[in-house]
C-alpha positions, 0 to 999 in steps of 0.5 A: 512516457511509458517508461516514465510512468512505469518507473515512477511506480517504484518510487511510491513506496517511500511515502507509504508507511508515514501515512500511518502517522498522517492518518493518526494526526489528521483524523480523529480516531475515536478512543473506543475504536478498537473496543467497539470493533472488537465487541462487534466481532465477538458477536460472531466469533468466540474467544480462543479456547486457551491462551495464545501468546503472539509477538507482533512487529509494527512500524512507527516512525516515532517509535513508542511515542508514535500514534501507530504504537499507541493504537497498537497498545489499545489493541493489546489490551483488547486482545486479552478478552480474546485470550490473545496475549500480544507482545509488541515490537515497535520499529522506526524502520520498516525494513528492520521490522520486516527482517525481524519477521523473516528471522522469526522474532515475531509471528505477525507483521504489518508492512506495505503490500509491495514489500509483502510480495517477498512472502506472497508473490500473488497478493504482493502484486496487488499494487500494480501500476495503473491496475486500479484507477479509482477507489471504486476499483479498489473496493471491488478488488478487495472484495474479491480478495478479502471478502470471498473464500474463493481466493483464500488459498491464494493468500497462503504461500508456504508458511506465510499468509497475507491475512488482511489488506487495507487501502492507503491511498492513490500515489500521485506523481509530484514534480518540482517543475510542471514541465516534467511531463514526458520521458524526454523531460525526465532525462537528467532529473533526480528521482527518489528510489528505494535503496532496498530494491535494486530494480528501481535504480535500473528502471530509472537509469533506463529513463536517462534519469538519475536514481537517488537511493532513499527510504521512508525516513528521508525521501520527503526531506530530499524532495523538499530540499531539492535533492530530488526532482520527482517523487510519487506519494499518496496525497495523505502524506502531503501535509504531514511530510510538508511536500508543498515545500518540495513543490514550491511555486513551479511544481505540481501533482498530476491528478491521475493515480499512478498506483493505489497503494495498500498495506498488508498484515502477514503471519507466519502460520507455522506455530499458529495453525498448531495452537489454533485448530480452527485458524482458517475458519477464524481468518476467513470470518475476520477477512469478511468482517474487515470488509465492512469498514472498506467504505469508511477507510476510503471515505477517510482517504478521499477526505484527506485528499481534498485537503490538498490545495487546488492550485497544486493539482494538474488536470490531465485531458481525457485523450492523454488519460486514455493514452497513459492507461495504454502505456501503463498496461504495457508496463504491467505486461512487461513487469509481469513477463519479468516476474515482478507481477503475478499473472493471475493477479493481473488477470483478476485486476483486469476483470475488475477494471472490465467490470467497471468499464466493460467497453474499454479497449482492453476488455476485448483482448486476451492480454493480462 
């Protein structure tokens, strides 16, 4: 079961960014949201002294017709009040958006935190398997990383910086047959894996399962059509991606977060720090300002999760939960040793867990 859980974390990402569209479709976004937030921030921070032109890469499955692009356009208009002029570059593939950022076609990009690991190993290790077992843990961890100046320098890696992070939701294991609940029973089953991360296929093969290369545009279709037996996805993707089709009458959703996934905004500091002398002061204020909305973001996630019909949820006993927590801890330690996770981030996330549950067995050890 350890390898089963550890490997499934690698298949959670295909469902991450479609969630942007899930939020936009299932949650009423006030038309004046961007302007309202901007006006509040303007009470604490003045506009730029001179015009700044910035290219921003965003991902929207529906391209320029999608809800994410539409919200971004509102941001473009509001940004002019700040003397900031944004040129949007919208992509229907997250990988292409990330590559455009890497090659300098844009100076800002929004991406999954897992993918952002290639720009900042520390910050990109936030979405670790089993590291944050509840949204209360997520809130505390983000307060440490985004709400404190003490960790600010860790957000910078060379010319790249993770300037913001936001929760997307817990990823849950979804199977087309409830009998798939152990490493032995996962053998021979087909599991969706990201085609851009070769380590995923290797981990799935170690289970004796069959990796099926996928991406965010087709993983749901493969699950719904029976091409794959297992995926990991946040509940907010359940309705928009019609994952109930893949679950059918025999499948289920294990009511235990595999990981809590998040999104990150990454910038290339090379030009920005030259043209904005007080860049770091502004970013520190914006990080703290953004944390004021963490409760609202989490409440939205919880509200959407409640929309998943009860018949699909599969409860896990307390004894099994404790056993799986130990297994996921071992998986984190192994992935840290292999260089996938940053040891300092693992230490911080452990402190968060022990803050919420100081009597946990791991809190009396020096592991992680």
